[in-house]
N, C-alpha and C positions, 0 to 999 in steps of 0.2 A: 218809116214801117209801120204797119196796121199795128196796134195794140189788142189784145185779147180783150172781149166785153168783159165785164164785170161778174163774176158768177159762172163764167164759162170755164169747163174742166180743164185742166192741165194735160202737156202731153201725154205724159204716162196711162191717166185715164180715156185720153182718149184713141190711143192705140188699143187699150183694153176694149174699149166699146166697139173699136172698127172689127176686130176680130172676132167679140162675141155677136155683134152684128153679121159676120159671115157664117154664124153659127144655124143661121134660121132663112138665109138669103143667099146663093153663091155668087152674088156680085153687088156691089153698092155703088152707088154714086153720089161725088164727089160734092155737087151743089145739095144733095138733100143731108150729107153730114156736117157739112157748113152750116144748112138752118138747122138742124137739130142740138148741135155742137154752142152757135152762136160764135162761129169764128168767119175767116175770111176762107174764102177756096184755095187759097194761096197755101194757108197754112194747113188745110187737108190734105193738100196736095204733098206738101212735105212729109206729112204724117206719112202718107202711103208710098213715099219713095226709102221713107224708114223701113218700112215692114218691108218692104219688095227688097230692099237690099239686104236685110236680114233671115230674107227668106220665107216670113210668115204669110205673104200674099203675095198675087200678080196681081202687077198693074195693067190694066185696060184703059180703052179713049175714055176716059171722064170718071175713072175710080178704080176699083180693085175686084180681084175674084180669090176665090181658092186656091189654093197651091193644090198640085197633084198628090193623090194619096200617098204616094210611095217617094214622097220626100219631104221633110223638114228642115227647118233651120239648124246648121252645126250646136254644139255647145256654146260656143262661143258668142254666136247672135242669139238664141235664146237667154243668156245671162246680161244680153244688154238692153231688154225689154221685159216688165212687169217684175221690177225685184219685189217693189213691197210687199205685191202679191204672196210672192214664194214666199217671203221671211215672216209673213202671217203663217201661211200654211202650214212651212215647216216647224214655228214657235206652237202652234196648236197641235202639232204632231206628235214634238217632242214630249209634249207634258204628258202625252197617253200612255210612255215608256214607263212601265213599271222595272224598280230597283233590280239589277241581276239579272236583264231580259240578256238571250240571247237573241239579235237582232238581223236578219239578213237585207242590205240596201241596195237596190239597182243603183247604175250609174244614172247621171239626170242633174239639172238643174236645180229642181225642186227637192230632188234628195239631197243633194249638198248643201239646201238651205234647212233643211230638216238636221242632218248630222251637225251642221254649225250651232244648230240651236239648242241640240242634246248633250253638245260638248258646253255649250255655255251655260246650262243648269247643273253640271255641274254631277248629272248621271251615271250612277255606275252601271255599267253594261258591257257585252261583247258586241260589237260589230264586225261581220262579216258582210265584205264588199267587193264587185268588179271596179268599181269606180274611183280613179285617182282623186279627184278633187273631193268625193265622198269621204276616200279615206284619210287624205291630209285636212279634210276640217273636222273629223271625227279626233285625229290625230292630237287636236287641239286642249280634249276633254282629259284630264289627270286621270278621272275614272275611269276612262273607255278604251277596252283592248281591242285592238283593229287584224283583223285577218283579212290579208289580201289577196284576192283569188287570181292566180296564173291564168294564162292566155295569150290570144293574139293581141297584142296592142292597136288600137282604131283613135288614133289622136285627134280625129273632128271630134269626139265622142270623151276623147279622153278615159278608155274603157277597155277592158279587156273583157274577151270575146272567145267563143271556140270551144271542142269538146274537155280541154284540158279545165273549161270554166266550169262547164256544167257537172264535170266527173269531181271536182272540187265541192262544188255546193251541194252533192248528193251525199256526201258523206259525210254533213253534220244535218243535226235537227236543232230546231230555232223554235222560240216562243213566237217571233212575230216578222212576217215579211212584210217590206216597206219596199212598195216601187212605184215608179211614175208611168205615165203611157204619151203616146200623141194627140190621142183623143179618148171619147167614151160618148157611146151610142146605147140604147138599151139592149143591144149584140151583148155588147160588154166593151173594156178598155183595146184599144185598139196601138199598134205600132208601127210608122213607116220602117223601120230596121226590124229583119229579120231576125237577125243575131241578138237585137236586145230583146227581142218577144221570147226567144227560147232562153235568156237568162231569168227573166220574169218568169217564166213558168217553172223552174227551174226552183225560184225561189220562193212560192207561192205553193209549192208540192211538198216541202219542208217544215212550214210552219202553221198551228190550227187558227192564228191570227193573222189577215191578210190587208194589208191598210194599203190604199190608192190614194196618192198625194195629186190634186189636178187643179190648174187655175181655169178658173170659171170658162172663159173665151174656149176650151176645147172642149164642152159640151156640145152634142150636135154633130160631130165631127168624126169619120170612120175612114183610119189610114190602112196601109196597105195588108197587113196582117195581125188578126185578131188572137188577143194574148188569152183569154178567156174570157169565160162566159159571167155575167153579172154573179150567179151564186156561188161563184171561187173568191169572190172578195166577201169579208165583215165589215168592213169600215171602207167609207169616204172620207178624205179632208181636203177641205176646198172654201175657197173666198168668198162663194155666193151662191148660197140656194139653187138648185138644178131646177130647169124648168119643168111643168108640170109632169109632161109625160114622162120625162126621165126621172123625175120623183118618183113616181109611180111605179117605174116599171125597179128601181132599187129597192122601194118599199116591198115591193112582191120577190123580191132574190132576198130580201131578210139583209139588205147592207145599212147598216148604220152612217148617217149622214152626220159629219160634226162640221158646221160653217165657221170657220176664223174670225174671232172678232178682235183678238190682243187684247181683250180685257183682263185674260185670265191665265195669257199664256205665256206670260214674261216668263224670263229665268227666275228659277228661285222663287217662284209663286204658286 
């Protein structure tokens, strides 16, 4: 079995790089990626097969392409890749939450990382969420009060959606809304799931501070339904700086960009 060349990126880094490359080009070639990473074509082929099985890319002859805008991997598949980046983002976002804050958090893999980090910090706050994994992660924190929204269960996302969810959220006023998204462009965050988009809108309508948590490979991707315009956000927490065009659009919209480094975002610091 061929060994990875010294200095070549590991599997998780390669997966993130493949997704990032698809943010600027709708197709990528195995041969070009193998040269770029300094690994064998077979290694890249296995990477693409893994990402394809997770629903993150579509396999093509000799490479991979972007998925359809109405399709994204389910929660379990998303949790299987990019865990380190989500943990960094979650920790950085948790460090921005003030003690006592009422925080609305939507369902998702990165928002679950945020809830886990908030619990680990020992932050005292109230969380309202429609996400089962978010609620369970937050429940580990003794200082966190967790209110679970009602609604129709969607097992693939381990979340609750529907009119009852929306009505519940609109009963409360919050200090902060923390949401994820399938993609982000200069037009705003978007999501492959319409039911999720409605919940995100309900949350950002109830809070003066509205924070988007997003891994860098989602930059430049537009999915089925736009959640809101960029001006509806106040903060973006990510693991890598956005590309120049998107960064400029975020600046014009007044969105503060926080790039997670891990240095100042540990629990208790």
